[in-house]
N, C-alpha and C positions, 0 to 999 in steps of 0.2 A: 234096467228092465225085465220082471216076470214071463209077458208075453208069449206064445207062442207065434200069437199071430199079426204081433205089433212090432216093427224091428229102429231102434231107433240108434242114432254113429252120428258122430259129429265127424267133419272132412273141414280141413284148415281155415275156421268158425259156421260151417256149415251145421248144421245139426239135418239129421234126412232121418224122416218120423213115416216108415212104410207097411202097408196094410198088406200081408202077408197073407192071401185067401186067397190066390185066383185061380183057382178051381172052382170056387162059388162068385167067381169073378168080383173078390171080396167087399161081401156084402157084410154090413155090418151085424154082426151078430153080438151076443152079448159079452163070449168074449172078446172081441173085437175092440167094443166101445170100450169099455175095461180098457183096454189095452192104449186109446185112445185118449181118457184119460189121465193115464201114466204116462205116457209118454207128452202127454200136454204140460202135466205137473213137471217133470221133467225139464223140459227145455226151458221154464218160467225161472226155474230155482239155476240153470246151468249157465256159470259164468263164461264155461267156455267158449259159446255157443251165443251169435249175435242175433242168426235167423234162423229161421225153422223151414222145410220144406217136407210138403203132405204129399206122397205120392200112393200109388199103389202097384203090386210088386205082378208082374207080367205085360204081355203086351194090347190085350185086352181089355180091362176093365180097371180107371180108377176108382169108380165104386160105385156098384150100382144101384146103390141103397139098401132099404131093411132088410133086414133077411125075414121075404114074405112066409117062408115053411113058417118061423120060430115063432111071428106074428099069430100065426093062424092057430101052431100049440096050446101058447099061451094068450090068447084071445083081445092082443091088446089094442088098448081103446085109445085113450090122449096118454101119449108121453109125457114123462113124466118131464118135470126141468131139467135134468140132471143125463137126460136121455145117454146123451152124447156131447161133447165140449163142443159149444158153437163160441168159436173165439172174440170177443169184445162184445159176451152177451150173457154167458151165466161166467165166465171161466174171463178174468184182464190179462191180454197176453201187448204184455207194451213193447215186444219187440216185434218186428217185421217177418210176417209168413208168407208163403210162398206154396201154390199148388205146382204140382208137377204133373197135369192130367195127361194118363199115355195110355186115355181108352174113352172106356162109357163113362161120365158123370152122370147119371140118374138121380131122380129122388133126393137119397139123404146124402147121396155122390158128390148133386147139384150144390147142395147146401152146405157141405166142409168147403169148397172150390169157392163160394162165393163168399164165404166168410171168411177166407183168405184176402190177403192184405194186394196180392199182384198173383196172377195166375199165365204160365205159361202150359201151353197144350201141344200134344203131336198131331200132326196134320190129320189123323184120324182121330180124332178124340171126338165126342159128342156129347150135348150137354142137352139134359130136358129136366124140369117139373114133373114128371108124368104121374103123380099121384090120382088127377081125375080119371084114368083110363085104370083105377082099381083101388077106387072110392075112400081111399085114403085123404089124410089133408100137408097142408102143407102153409102154417102160420109162421113160419122162421124166414120166406119168401117174404115176409115184410119190405127188406131194406131195397127188391131187387128197382122199383120202379125207381129207386136212390143212381141206382148202379147202370139202369141201361133205361132209355128216352122209354115214357110208361105205355106206350100202344105196343114197343114191343113186349114188355113184362106182362104185358095181359095177352098178348098170342101164347109169351111161352104158357104164363100159368090155366087158360084159360083149352088150350089146345094138348097140352102132353108130348105133344109131337117135337121130337130131337136137332136141334143147329148143329150144321159141322163146324169143325173149329174156326174154317174160315169166316163161317156167316159171322160165330161168338165174337171175331175178335171185331169186323165190321161195329157189333152195336156197341163193343166197349165194356163186352163179360171178362175175355181175354186180355193180356198185354202183348203174347209175343207167339205164333203159330214156327215150329219148328220139325224138321224131319226128325222123325221117331229114331233114331239110332242116334240123336243129337241131343235128346229131352237131356236125361242128364250131364251134360257136359255142358250146354247152354244155360239150365236154370242154377251149376253150380257157380258160372262165371257172374251170373245176377246176380245170386245169392251174393259172392264172395266179394265185390264190389261194394256191395250195399255196406258187408260187414267190415271192410275198410274203411268206413267217413267215423266219422266223431260221433262216437255212439251218442251223444246226450242231444245232438243237432237230428239225429235219425227217430228217435225216440219222439224227439217236439214235430220234427215236419209228418210222422204218423197221425197222433192224435190230433197237428193238424189241419188233415189233409180230410174228419170225420167230424169236423166240426158245424160246417153247411150242411150235416145233414140233422143235426138239435139244435140249430141256433139261426135267428133270421144273423144279417149280413153285419150288423151294426155289435153284435151282440157275442159275434166269430170274434172279430176281429178286437172286442175287448179280452174275452177269452184267451184269443192266439197272445197277449200281448201278455199276459199272464207264463203264460205255457213256456215260451219263449225268454222274458226276463233271466230266471238265471241259467240259463245257457249263455247269455250274451258275459253273464258274469264269471262265469268257469273257468277255471286254467287251461281247458281248452280250446276256446275264443284265444286264453291272448298266445299257446301253442303251435296254434292252425297261420297266422300270417306272419311268428317267429321263423318256421318251418319252409316258410314260403322264401321270406329275407335269407336264410340260410340256405338254401333250395339243398333240402334235405329233409325225408321222409316223415311226416307226423307224427308222434309217440302220443294219441290218446291218455289219456287218464283216465276219463268217463267220470269226472268229478269238474 
């Protein structure tokens, strides 16, 4: 990584990408956005990393959203499609992603958490699509009513008011809420458990979970059969039962 404001490190098969601009509440300056692109591409190509965790430095903000001072200076109107990486929209990330939300996740920070597959939040974390309060837009929030009930999505989008971590978990936006001091440890454990599973099955499981957002039920079943057929035929599909029979840990080949 060449970025000074986004770091990338791998621990036991888990890549941690951290926005390191705590003095500015990890806001999405041009340098941060470039660093997120670099880190995301590094993860996609990194065979040593099975899961990505995205987080922010410090204990106040995961990411407070766009850098409003920079936006004012550049007179930003409609952000370009590649403004920042949106997992599954403008960059294909086949491996699982987790947001470890260590503080406020507002606007673009909400976007980053939303696009991750799983979310672990510190107890003091807060989430908001605050664009209505500053006259900006949130077209990226189109999947929100698939992630949470439509009336909850409407309240989030129309009021711009934040949800605390407990409420975010209650409505399904967050998987786990943990004490702030345990956020990294608990997220690492979740990610490591996923990384230990059969990689082909994990990748297929991720794709299957999103099918209902794009297909009706009959089509989703058909596409799921296509996704899983090569997994059934893989060497790993034989290794799992054999390891169980032999009472040993499986050795996954990813093929």
